[in-house]
N, C-alpha and C positions, 0 to 999 in steps of 0.2 A: 739678614738671614731669615727673619721671620716671614718675609714674603715667599720664601722657597717652601715653607711648610704647607702642604695641601690642606685646604679647608675641609674639616670633617663633614660639614653639611653638604658641600659640593660632591665629595666622594660618595656619600650616602645617596645623593640624588642620581649620580651616574650609575651606581649599582642598582638602584630601584628602576631606573629607566631601562637598563640592560635586562633586568629580570622581567619587566613588563614586555619588552620587545621579544624575548625568547618565549614568553608565555603566549603572546599573540601569534608568533610563528607556529608554535605547537598546535594552537587551535586551528590555524590555517591548514596545517598538515592533516589534522584529523578531519576537518570538514572536506578537504579535497579528496581524501580517501573515501569518505561517505558518498561523494558525488560519483566517483568511479564505481563504487559498489552498486549504487542505484542505476548507473548505466549498464552494468553487467547483468543485473537482475531484471532489467526493464521496468523498474519502479518509476512511478510518476514523480517528476521533480518537484511538484507542488507539495509533496509529502516530506520534503527535506526539512530538517529541524530549522525553525525560524529564528532561534536565538541560542546563545551559549548556555542559557539556563535550561533549555530543552535537551541539551546534549546528554546529560546523565540518564534521562529517561529513554532516550534513543539507544544508548549503549545497553541498557538492561533489556529492552525489547528485542535487540538483535544479538543477545548473548546466546551461544550454543546451548548452554544449560537451560535457558528459558525456552528455547525452541523445543528441546526434548520434553520439558515439562508440559508445554502446550500440546505437543503431539500425544503424550501419554494420556492427558485428560480427555482429548478428543476420541482416542481409541477406546478408552474405558467407558465413556458415555455410550458409544455405539455397541460395545459388547454387553452392556447392561440389558439389552433386549433379550439375551439368552437367559437372564436370571429373573426377569420380570414376567408376570403372568400374561400370556401363556409361556411357560418357561420349560427349558430342558429339565427332565426329572432330576438328573444328578447335579444340576447347577442352580436350582431354584433357591431363592433367598427370601427371608421375611421382608415385608414391605418396609419396615423401619430401616433395615440394613441397606437395601438397594436404593431406597429413597435418600438416605444420608450420603451414600457414595455419589449419587447423582448431584446432590446439592454441592458437595465438596468440589467435584469436577467442574460444575458450572461456575462456581466462584473462582476457580483457577483460570478458566477461560475468560471470565469477566475481568480478571486482573490484567490480562493482556489489553483489554479495551481501555482500562483506566490509564495504563502506561502510555498507550497510543494517544489518548486524549491529551496527556501531558505534553508530549513532544510534537504533536500535530497542531494542537489548538482546536477550539471547537468549530471554527469555520471550516477548516480543512477536514476535520473529523466528519462533519455532516456531508461534505462533498464526496467523501470516499464511500462509494456505494457498497463495496464488500464489507466494510466495517459497520456501516449502518445496518445491513442485513443481519450481520452477526449479533449486533446489539439487540435488535428486535427479537431474534430467535432466543437469545439468552434470557431476556425479560419474560418471554412467553413460557419458556420451559422452567424457569425458576418459579413462576406462578403455579404451574401445573405440579411441580415437585412439592411445593408447600401444601397444595391441596391433597396430594397423595399422602403426605406425612400426617396431615391433620385427620383425614378420614381413615387412615390406616387400611386403605384398600385401593386397588388400581381401578381406574375408570377408562372410558373410551379415549385413547390417546393416539390418534392417527398422526399427530404432529411429531411423534417419535421417528417417523419416516424421514424427517428433515435433519436428523442428527448428523448425517454425513457432511453437511455444510461446514460443520466445525473442523472436520478432517481436511476438507478442501482448503480451508483458510490457513492451515499450518504452513510453516516455512518449508518443511521437507516434502510437501505435496505441490511444489511449484509446477512440476511437469503435469500433474493431474489438472491443475487450474488452467494451464495453457491448452491442454487438449479439450477440456470442458468449454473453454472460451471459443476454440476453433469449432467445436460441435455447434455451439449456439450461433456463431457467425455464419455457419454454412446451412442453417436451418431454413431460411427463406426459399432458396431454390428447391431444397428437398421437400418442403411442405407443398410447393407448387406441383411437384411430380406426384406426391401422395394424393393430393386432391384430384389430379387428373386420373390417377389409378382408381380412386373410389368413384369418380364420376362415371367412368366406363363400366365399373362394376355395377353401379346402380342401373345403368341402361340395360345391361345384360340381365339384371335381376328382374326388371319389368318384362323384358322379352321372355325370360324363362318362366315367369308366372303365367303369362298368356299361353305359352306353349305346353307346359307340363302340369298345370294345376288341375286339369281334368283327368289325369291318369290316376286310376284307382290304386290305393295303398302306396302312393308316392308322396310322402310328407315333406320332402326336401323343398318343394316349390308350391306348397299348398297356400301360402300367404306371401305377400311381398317381403315381410320380415324374414320368413324362413328361406325365401329365395336369395335374399342378400347375404344371410349368414352362410348358406350352403356354398355360394360362390366365393365368399371370403375364405372359407376353409379350403375350397378347391384351389385358390391361389397358392396355398401352401402345399398342394398335391397330397395332403394327408388323407383325403377321402376319395381319391381317384384310384381306380375307375368305379368304385362302388356307387357314387352319386349318379353316374351316367347309366348304369346297367338297366334300371327299371325303364327309363325312357328308350334306351337302345333296344329293349325287348319288344316294345310296341312298334317302333319304326326305326329302321337302321339309319335313316337320314338324320335323325335327331343327334347322332354323334357329331355332325358338323357343328352344332351349337357349341359343344364342349371343346372341340378342336380349335375353332376360331377364337373362342374366349381365352383358352390357355395360350394360344399362339400370340394373341395380342397382349394380354396382361402379363403372363409369366415370361415369355421369351423375348418380348419387345419392350414393354414399359418397365418391367423389373430390371432388365439389363440397361435400359436407358437411365433409370434411376441410379444405378451404379456408376454409369458414365458421368452423370451430373454430379454425384458425390465426389468422384475422382477429380473432375475438372475444378470444382469448387475448392476441394482440399488442396490441390496443387497450387491454385492461385493464392490461397491463404498462406501456404508455406512460403511462396515467393514474397508475398506481402510482409510476412513475419520477418524474413531475412532482411528486407529493406528497412522495416521499422527498427529492428534491433541494430542494424548497421548505422543508421543516423542517430539513434538514441545513445549508442556508445560514444559517438563523436561529440554529441552534445554534452555528455558527462565529462568528456575530456576537456572540452572548452571551459566548462565551469571550474573544473579542478585546476586547469592551467592558469586561469585568472587569479586564483588564490595563491599560486606558487611563484609568480613572477614579481619583480620589484618595480618600483617607480622609475628607477634609473634605466632599466631594460625590461620593458613590458612585452617584448616579442620573443624572448628566449629564457630558458629555464636553466639554472645552475645545478650541478651535481649535488651540492649540499642540500638544497631544498627538495630535490628529487628523492634523495635517500631519506630525508625527514618524513616525506609523505609515504614512501614505501614501507616504512617501519610500522605504519598503521594499516596500510592496505594489505600487505602480505607479511605479517610479523613472523618472528621465529626464523629469520634468515640472517646470514652473516653480512658484514659490510662488503666483503668481496663479491658476494652474489648480487648485492644491490648495484655495485659499481659495474659489474659485468653486464647487468641489464641496461644501465645507462650507456655504456660504451657500445652495446649492440644497437640501441636505438639511435645513437648519434652517428648516423651514416655520413653526415657532412664532415665529421671529424674536426669540429670547431671547438669542442669542449662545452658547448651550450646546446640545449635542445630547443628546436623550434616546435611550433604546434603541429606541423605536419609529421614530424618524427614522433611526437608524443602520442599521436593517434594509435600507434602500434603497442601501447603499454599493455593492452589486454593479452596480446600474444606473448610478450616477453615474460610476463609473470608466470606463465606455464612452463617455461624452459627450466630444465634441471641441468645444472652445471657440474662437470667433473674434470679433474686435471688430466690432460692428454699425456699418455706415456709415450715412450719411444716406439712402442709397437702397438698395433691395434688389438693384440691379444690380451685378454683379461688376465692371463697367467704370465705376462711378460716379466713381472717383478718377482716371480718364483725363482728359487735358487736352483743351481744345477744339481742333479740331472732332471729335476721335476719340470723345469721350463721346457726342456726338449721333449719330454713325454707328452706334456699338454699341447705343445705345438703340433706334434704328430696327431693327437686326438682332434685338434682343430682342423687339420687338413682332411682327415678322414670324415669328420662330421659335415664338412662343407663340400665334400666330393660329390660331383653331380650324379654319379651312379649309385651312391649310397641309398638315396631315397628310392631309386628304381628297384634295388634289391629288396627293400622293405615292402614295396608294393607287391612284389612277387610272393613274398612270404604271406602277406595279408590275403592275397587271392588264393594261395594254397590253403590257408586257414579257412577261408570261405567254403572251398570245396569239401574240406574235411567235415566242417560243421553240417553242411547240407547233406552229405552222405550219411553221417551218423544220425541226424534227425530223421531222415527217411527210413533208416533201418529200425529206429525205435518206434516210429509210427506204424510200420508194417507188423511189428510184433504184437500190436494191439494190447499193450499193457498200460496200467495206470502210471502216469509220470510221477505221481506222488510216491509210488511204491517201487519205482525203478532204482536200481543200484548205480548211481552216478559216481563211479570211481575215477580218480584223477589219472587219466592215461598219460603215458609218456609223451604222446604227440601233443596233448594239450599243454603239458608243462613246458615242452620245448618251444612252442609258439609264444607262450607268455614270457619265457626267459629271453627270447629274442627281442620282444617288445621292451622289456625292462633294460636289456643291454643297449638297445637303441637310445632310450631316454638317458641313460647314464652317459653314453658317449657324447650326446649332444649337450648335455648339461656341463660336463667337464671340458669339452672341446670349445664350445662357444661361450661358456660362462652362464651362471644362473640368471644374471640380470637380463642378458640378451634372450635367453631361452624362455623365461617366464613373462616376458613383455611382448611376445609374439602370439597373436590369437590362435593361429593354427598349432603352434607348439604346445600351448596350454590345453587345447582341445585333444591333441595326441596324448598328453600326459594324463588327462582325466580318463580317457579311454583305456590307457594302460593300467591305471589304478583299478578301474572297473574289472578289467581282465584278471588282475591279481586276486581281487575279491571273489571272482567267479571260480578260480582254481581252488581257493580255500573252501569255497562251497562244495566243490567236488570232493575235497579231502574229508570234510566232515559228513559227507554222504547224507543220510536221512535227516539229520538235524537241520541241514541247510540246503535241501534239494531245490527250494524255490529260487536260490541264487543262480541257478542254471540259466534263468532268463537273461542274465547279464552277458552271456556268451556272445550273442549276436552283436553287441555293441562294439566288439572289436572290428567289425566290418565297416563301421562308419568312416573309418579312415580312407576307405576307397573313394570317398567323395572328393578327395583332393586331386584325384587323377584327372577328372574331366573339368574343364574350365567352367562350364555352366553350373556344375554342382558347387564349385567354389563360390560362385556368385550367389547361389541360393543360401548356403550356410553363412557366407559373409554378410548377406542381407539380414539373416537372423541375428547374428552377433551385433550388428549396428543397431538393429531395431529393438534389442533386448530392453533397453531403458524405456523407450517409448511404449513398447508392448506391456511393460510392467505398469506404466501409468494407465494405459488403456484397460488392463485387467482390473485395476482399482476402480476405474469408471464403471466397468461392467458390474463389479461387486456392489458399487453404490446403487446402481439401478436395481439389482437384485434385492438389496437391503430395503430400498424404498417400497417395492412391491411386496416384499415379504412382510413388512410391518403392516401395510394396508390389508394384506390377505389375512394376517393373524387377527387383526381387529374386527374384520368383517365375517370371516369364515370359521373362527375358532370353535364355536359351539356346535358345529354341524358334523355329523358322522355319516359317511357315505356308504357304509356297509349295508348291503341289501337295499340300496336305494334305486330310484329310477324304475319303479315297477311299470310294466306294460309300455316300455319305451324301447327304442332300438339299441340302447346301450345298457340294458338291464343285465345282460350276461356278464358284462365287464366288471360289475360291482357285486355280483352274487357271491354269497358266503353262507354255507349251510353246514351245521354240525361240525364246525371246526375244519372243514375242508373247502378249498376254493374250487368252484366248478369251472370257471372260465378264465378270469383275469384277476389281477391284483390291483386294480385301479383304485380300490378303496383306500390303499395306502398313500395315495396322493392327497395330502392334506396340508393344512396350515396350523398344526398343533403347536409348533415351536419354530424358532428361527432356523434351525438346521434342516428340519423336514420341509419347511417352506422353500428353502434354497434348492433342495432336491426337486421339488415339484416344479419350481420355476425353470430349472435346468431342463427338465423333460419338456416343458413348453417351448423352450428355446430350440431344442432339437426338432420340434414340430411334428414328429412322427406320432400320429393318433392323438395329437394335442386336443383336438376337438372333443374327444371322449371325456377328458377331464373337465373341459368347459361345459359340456352338456350335463355332466353329473352335478356340478354346482348350480347350473341354471335351473335344473329340474328340482333340486333340493332346496335352494335358497330363493332365487328370484331370476326372472328373465333378464333383469338389468345387470346381473353379474357378468354377462357376456362382454359388457363394456370393459370390465377389468382385464379379461383375458385377451380381448382383441386389441386393446390399447397396449398391453404388454408386448404383443407380437409386433405391432407397428414400431414401438420404441426400440425393441431389440433388432428389428430389421434395419433401422437406421444406424444403430450403433455398430452392428456387424458389417454393414456396408462401409462404414468409416474405417473399421479395422482392415477390411480388404483394400480400401483406398490407401491406407498407411503402407501396407505391404507392397502394393503395386507401385506407389510413388517412390518408395525407397529402392525397390528392385530396378525399376526403369532408370532412376537417377544413377544408380551404380553402373548399369550397362552403358548408358550414354556418356557418363564421365570417363569410363575406361576407353570407349571408342574415340571420344573427342581428344583425350590426352595421349592416345596411342599407347596404352598400357596393356600388358598381359594380365595384370592384377592390380586392382585399386589399392591394395595394401602396399604397393611400391611407393605410393605417395602418402602413406599413413603417418610416417615419422619425418619430422623436419630436424635437420642437424645443422648447427652453426659452430664456427670456431672464432674465439676471441683471444688475442695475444696481449699479455701484460709485460711492460718493461720493468726495469729495476725500480724506478721511482714509484710506479703504480703498485708494485708488489709491496713495497715498504708502506705506502699510504694506506692500503687496505688491510695490512697486517697489524700495524701499530694504531691502537685506538686513539692515542693522544695526537696523532698526526693530523693536520688540517686536511680536509677533503676539498679538492677542486678538480677541474677538468683540463688544466693547462698541459698535462702530460699526454693527452689523447693525440694532439697534433704534433707531438715532439718526434722529430725524425732522427735525432742523434742517439737516443737511449736504445740499448740492445734488448731484444725480447728474451725474457728468461722463462716465462711460463705461458703455456697455451692451454686454454680451457675449451672443452667440447660441450655444447648445449644441445639438448634434445627435448622436443615436445611432440605431443600427438595432435595431429590435425583434428579439429572438430567438424561436425556436419556444417557449421557455418562457414568454415574455411573452404571446404569442398564446394559449397554453394556459391561462394564469391568467385571461385575459379570457374565454376560451371556457367554461372550467369554473368560472365565478365562483360558482355555486350550490354546486357540489361543494366548492370551497375553503372556503366558509363552513361547510359541514358538517364538514370536516376540523378547522376551528378550534373548533367546538363540542365535537367528540370530544376534541381536545387539551385544551380547557379543563376537561372533566370529569375527565380523567386528572390534570390539574394540581391540581384541587380535592381529589382523593383523596390526593395527596401532601401537600397543605397540611393536610388533616384528620389524616393520620397524624402529621405533625410536631407539630401542636397537641396531640394526645393524648400524644405523647412528652414535650412540654414540661410538660404538666399534672402529670406524674409527677415532675418534677425542679424543682419550685418552690423558690426560694431560691438556686438556683445562678446563677453569672454568666450574663448575656445571656438570662435566662429570659423577659424581657419583649420579646424581639426579635420584630418583625413577620415572620410566616412568608411573607408575600408578597414581602418583601425578601430572605428567605433563598434562595428558589429563583430570584429575580432574573429573573422572566419577566413580561411585560405581561399585562394582562387581555384578555378577549374583545373588548371595545370597542376597545382599542388595536390588537389584531391586525386588526380590521376596517378601521380607519383606515389602517393600514399597507398592507393589501391594496389599498385604493382608490387610495392615492397611488402604489403601485408599478405599477399596471396602467393608470393614466390616461394 
């Protein structure tokens, strides 16, 4: 009987072995989730944690709270420019306070570097260029901050213009980093065009000097420098036709010089520059899609290797899939994880292949809900509410319902137009006009509110507020209601009357072209927001440089005996001609206004001439470089809009769609049988995939999954032929690797594993597998 009693030591060893095995699998799940996250964020895989000891530092560095702290410190450091000398009067702080705040924020930013060094290792840390740049900037600015605190006085700190680099480095500015990277990558062809532009400008400057330098009182071409500056300003049309008229008065044929110059530089080369920017940007967009496409799959390969077992290294079980997903997309239920697995398992074998696993990025975006007997959201309501809501659903989806609303909106348009014409003809001040809420205005707004209520109750809040056009209609309706309240309060809120025309925006839905325009705006909103941050960063850079260089100069009554004297004249508290003396760099906000005026380019040369005559001739480089930089940035903005609009039009035509929004939402259905429902409902039940291919069990629950297609999804469908070409090129490269490994193996016959299949060594699917993956991922 003694032999039947288990040895305590052997029991302990088995428990310890099981504990270590579970711990090892947990680490594998966590590392696989990290690989998938790196693939989704397009992070370099060489920055992956090198050991388990580096994992805690990685988790801290990628914690949402740490992301927020890093962003907060970067924003505060930038905003300190409004509190440092030259500061906004109401925001100025003592040197000790803003210096201490700067030190604190820089230490927080350096904390991120310390944590990165822990999980990257020094070798990888030095290889990561963005991290090295941030380290150098923090070291430089910490030194300057210490000097400021010791001296208790601000000094010439043009390096403050580089503070936006900290903002670009933050996690929440990934879109800004990508756009900045695209701008830098597209610079070589843009610089070639700018050099060509300046080359022709120099040729015309020399020609203009020889033609016009002899004209009396014509200073624009008196020297080669003046000639080049005048033609540079003429490129912006800010001084046209003033710069031409003195020469035109002497000889009418001199006008041909300016006509030829503007035709070549402005209408040909400038438009050619835009074409180059658009072509470069489009190619970069396609290259980005390709890079991210393969990068995600590489992340899937790395994760897949960590999740398979030695017994079956080609397929993944549902247990290990769920274990990994608990780290990759936490806070979801076992049922959702199992639905993801079953959706991916198109072969219905109960095991995931690598080809099926490639679609994991799509499946994590799906939101699952139980399918009811009816498609109506109100089908579970009790009688008679269910019949009422069914009637509302029929009326809300009735094809003529929207047409009736369009007629009402058009009638509202005519009424607003007639009333506005009547008010304008009365020649009264709008501020003093008695805007009473007329019954017509109230009726129109009530109809809009009734329409929104019918659609929300008939179609359901979730369906209504997840459609872009419905959200747009709802916001316009809210604005209309605010406008009516503005009419009710009369004088106190008369300015709210400006909200009335917003009701007419809904007419854009009638014409297909207008839907494409506004649809492009909605799609571009995230990118335009990133572009706006890039523009603000450019403004910030030049604002800091301008404050450091021009802060001590006052342009009031400057530029005596010059062509711009009247624009800066100020006498006895009254302005004689212009207000250009207000364009200064006295603080951050005034600098921003001045730079925006330069961006608009109307009479921008007057501001440049004022500082050039007051400070130095070399200050023109500041203003001219700002114009060139903003010209490039604004061309890239135009390229963004053009590329997205043309992509939308081409996609709609290629897919034969009336509206691209018809493909915006992907819907899938997954059915669970009795055994599967029990398995995902009872946490103690073992999880496996044996019920997926079961044909005997009866389906008892059906779940509907929905996800929104991203721009990448649309691009893969749009560039389907190009993607297949990418696959063939990748397959050729893979075959070269296989051939090389085969040759190496032939030299080492007799060694262990010499008979290993090289296709399994590189662990990648064939061309046919990739094609099937592509088809399933974009369908």
